[in-house]
KOLRO-847546 format. One record per atom (N, C-alpha, C): atom name; x, y, z; residue number from 1; residue in one letter. Coordinates in steps of 0.001 Angstrom, whole numbers. Each point is the difference from the previous one (the first is absolute). Example, Ala and Ser with C-alpha at 12.3 -4.5 7.8 and 13.67 -1.06 7.14 Angstrom:
BAKOL  atom       c1       c2       c3   nr  rest
BAKOL     N    13190    -5690     7800    1     A
BAKOL    CA     -890     1190        0    1     A
BAKOL     C      900     1200        0    1     A
BAKOL     N     -350     1050     -720    2     S
BAKOL    CA      820     1190       60    2     S
BAKOL     C     -770     1090      730    2     S
This chain:
BAKOL  atom       c1       c2       c3   nr  rest
BAKOL     N    91536   -85209   -12783    1     X
BAKOL    CA     -869      818     -821    1     X
BAKOL     C     -156     1383      659    1     X
BAKOL     N      229     1025     -748    2     X
BAKOL    CA     -106     1365      499    2     X
BAKOL     C    -1455      457      -66    2     X
BAKOL     N     -476      544     1099    3     X
BAKOL    CA    -1372      505       25    3     X
BAKOL     C      -18     1454     -457    3     X
BAKOL     N    -1167      497     -309    4     X
BAKOL    CA     -126     1392     -414    4     X
BAKOL     C      414      943     1133    4     X
BAKOL     N     -218     -403     1249    5     X
BAKOL    CA      410      835     1131    5     X
BAKOL     C     1529       74       64    5     X
BAKOL     N      663    -1121     -205    6     X
BAKOL    CA     1466       -6        0    6     X
BAKOL     C      547      831    -1157    6     X
BAKOL     N     -643      -64    -1149    7     X
BAKOL    CA      431      815    -1140    7     X
BAKOL     C     -166     1485      308    7     X
BAKOL     N    -1093      349      660    8     X
BAKOL    CA     -206     1385      397    8     X
BAKOL     C     1079      464      966    8     X
BAKOL     N      325     -848      961    9     X
BAKOL    CA     1061      327      962    9     X
BAKOL     C     1319      215     -721    9     X
BAKOL     N      305     -858     -961   10     X
BAKOL    CA     1268      100     -722   10     X
BAKOL     C       79     1246     -885   10     X
BAKOL     N    -1133      575     -352   11     X
BAKOL    CA      -21     1207     -835   11     X
BAKOL     C      137     1288      811   11     X
BAKOL     N     -229      -87     1302   12     X
BAKOL    CA       70     1204      830   12     X
BAKOL     C     1441      373      322   12     X
BAKOL     N      238     1275       85   13     X
BAKOL    CA     1299      489      460   13     X
BAKOL     C       46      -99     1517   13     X
BAKOL     N     1187       33      546   14     X
BAKOL    CA      162      -32     1451   14     X
BAKOL     C     -849     1118      614   14     X
BAKOL     N     -680     -318     1071   15     X
BAKOL    CA     -918      884      695   15     X
BAKOL     C    -1211      385     -853   15     X
BAKOL     N     -261     -781    -1033   16     X
BAKOL    CA    -1192      213     -816   16     X
BAKOL     C    -1247     -464      739   16     X
BAKOL     N    -1170      359     -527   17     X
BAKOL    CA    -1264     -327      641   17     X
BAKOL     C     -924     -739     -964   17     X
BAKOL     N     -698     -960      530   18     X
BAKOL    CA    -1048     -702     -727   18     X
BAKOL     C    -1318      347      669   18     X
BAKOL     N     -963      446     -781   19     X
BAKOL    CA    -1315      350      518   19     X
BAKOL     C    -1002    -1011     -539   19     X
BAKOL     N     -743     -586      910   20     X
BAKOL    CA    -1038     -955     -385   20     X
BAKOL     C    -1353      508      455   20     X
BAKOL     N     -946       63     -917   21     X
BAKOL    CA    -1369      408      319   21     X
BAKOL     C     -918    -1043     -601   21     X
BAKOL     N     -803     -619      834   22     X
BAKOL    CA     -872    -1064     -486   22     X
BAKOL     C    -1382       64      630   22     X
BAKOL     N     -959     -380     -791   23     X
BAKOL    CA    -1379     -152      425   23     X
BAKOL     C      -89    -1245      874   23     X
BAKOL     N     -788       28     1045   24     X
BAKOL    CA      -98    -1121      931   24     X
BAKOL     C    -1229     -871     -225   24     X
BAKOL     N     -771      314     -996   25     X
BAKOL    CA    -1192     -789     -279   25     X
BAKOL     C      327    -1345     -620   25     X
BAKOL     N    -1023     -769     -299   26     X
BAKOL    CA      143    -1318     -613   26     X
BAKOL     C     -583       25    -1405   26     X
BAKOL     N      696     -659     -899   27     X
BAKOL    CA     -482     -139    -1369   27     X
BAKOL     C      365    -1393     -488   27     X
BAKOL     N     -914     -676     -630   28     X
BAKOL    CA      257    -1356     -481   28     X
BAKOL     C     1082      -64    -1072   28     X
BAKOL     N      284     1118     -662   29     X
BAKOL    CA     1014      -25    -1056   29     X
BAKOL     C     1384      457      482   29     X
BAKOL     N      189      162     1318   30     X
BAKOL    CA     1309      324      563   30     X
BAKOL     C      510    -1184      801   30     X
BAKOL     N     1237     -385     -226   31     X
BAKOL    CA      573    -1127      735   31     X
BAKOL     C      320      363     1446   31     X
BAKOL     N      368     1258      249   32     X
BAKOL    CA      363      457     1338   32     X
BAKOL     C     -791     1255      343   32     X
BAKOL     N     -236      204     1289   33     X
BAKOL    CA     -599     1282      383   33     X
BAKOL     C     1114      947      428   33     X
BAKOL     N     -341     1245      263   34     X
BAKOL    CA     1001     1010      327   34     X
BAKOL     C      826     -339     1224   34     X
BAKOL     N     -619     -565     1014   35     X
BAKOL    CA      734     -380     1205   35     X
BAKOL     C     1053    -1058     -309   35     X
BAKOL     N     -358     -968     -836   36     X
BAKOL    CA      959    -1046     -391   36     X
BAKOL     C     1195      602     -733   36     X
BAKOL     N     -271      924     -905   37     X
BAKOL    CA     1073      636     -774   37     X
BAKOL     C      966      729      928   37     X
BAKOL     N     -534      729      973   38     X
BAKOL    CA      855      761      916   38     X
BAKOL     C      808     -927      910   38     X
BAKOL     N     -551    -1140      371   39     X
BAKOL    CA      751     -988      779   39     X
BAKOL     C     1163     -555     -823   39     X
BAKOL     N     -225     -254    -1274   40     X
BAKOL    CA     1061     -512     -877   40     X
BAKOL     C     1109     1044     -145   40     X
BAKOL     N     -381     1245     -221   41     X
BAKOL    CA     1003     1066     -126   41     X
BAKOL     C      792      127     1301   41     X
BAKOL     N     -676      -36     1137   42     X
BAKOL    CA      686      105     1293   42     X
BAKOL     C      957    -1168      216   42     X
BAKOL     N     -300    -1149     -577   43     X
BAKOL    CA      902    -1142      100   43     X
BAKOL     C     1330      250     -681   43     X
BAKOL     N       21      872     -995   44     X
BAKOL    CA     1237      347     -710   44     X
BAKOL     C      630     1265      567   44     X
BAKOL     N     -811     1012      302   45     X
BAKOL    CA      500     1308      425   45     X
BAKOL     C       53      170     1514   45     X
BAKOL     N     -705     -818      745   46     X
BAKOL    CA     -122      196     1439   46     X
BAKOL     C    -1177      899      302   46     X
BAKOL     N     -102      453     1237   47     X
BAKOL    CA    -1148      837      377   47     X
BAKOL     C      -21     1323     -765   47     X
BAKOL     N    -1190      493     -250   48     X
BAKOL    CA     -114     1290     -683   48     X
BAKOL     C      349     1128      967   48     X
BAKOL     N      435     1129     -570   49     X
BAKOL    CA      344     1153      833   49     X
BAKOL     C    -1188      945      139   49     X
BAKOL     N     -995     -147     -878   50     X
BAKOL    CA    -1239      777       60   50     X
BAKOL     C    -1137     -946     -340   50     X
BAKOL     N    -1078       89      733   51     X
BAKOL    CA    -1183     -811     -305   51     X
BAKOL     C    -1238      860      211   51     X
BAKOL     N     -876      -39     -981   52     X
BAKOL    CA    -1294      669      103   52     X
BAKOL     C    -1039    -1009     -472   52     X
BAKOL     N     -915     -344      876   53     X
BAKOL    CA    -1031     -971     -352   53     X
BAKOL     C    -1376      603      267   53     X
BAKOL     N     -886     -258     -917   54     X
BAKOL    CA    -1405      372      159   54     X
BAKOL     C     -821    -1245     -263   54     X
BAKOL     N    -1291      120       49   55     X
BAKOL    CA     -851    -1185     -147   55     X
BAKOL     C      135     -670    -1358   55     X
BAKOL     N      329      773    -1041   56     X
BAKOL    CA       26     -584    -1339   56     X
BAKOL     C     1369      -61     -651   56     X
BAKOL     N     1017      629      599   57     X
BAKOL    CA     1321      -61     -607   57     X
BAKOL     C     1093      120     1044   57     X
BAKOL     N     1205     -382     -428   58     X
BAKOL    CA     1185      135      861   58     X
BAKOL     C     1124      600     -833   58     X
BAKOL     N      777      866      638   59     X
BAKOL    CA     1181      595     -619   59     X
BAKOL     C     1172     -247      937   59     X
BAKOL     N     1074     -563     -538   60     X
BAKOL    CA     1236     -209      754   60     X
BAKOL     C     1159      571     -790   60     X
BAKOL     N     1011      487      731   61     X
BAKOL    CA     1236      462     -610   61     X
BAKOL     C     1133     -800      624   61     X
BAKOL     N      809     -616     -854   62     X
BAKOL    CA     1159     -748      442   62     X
BAKOL     C     1245      722     -478   62     X
BAKOL     N     1034      -34      827   63     X
BAKOL    CA     1268      641     -350   63     X
BAKOL     C     1069    -1071     -203   63     X
BAKOL     N      739      143    -1073   64     X
BAKOL    CA     1111     -914     -256   64     X
BAKOL     C     1169      419      872   64     X
BAKOL     N      504     -890      829   65     X
BAKOL    CA     1117      379      889   65     X
BAKOL     C     1275      323     -774   65     X
């Protein structure tokens, strides 16, 4: 089964970038929090090349090799 992260990777051109920005808070109507989402993306793309984290959000940039 192809995940949305894998589909995103397949849509990028070589040396393309994926930017993820997520809120780090908790909400009962969200299945995952922002940290979980970024861990899943890193599982497909590897470590991010840029990371900016604050108390309420995180921004990562991943590069397609």
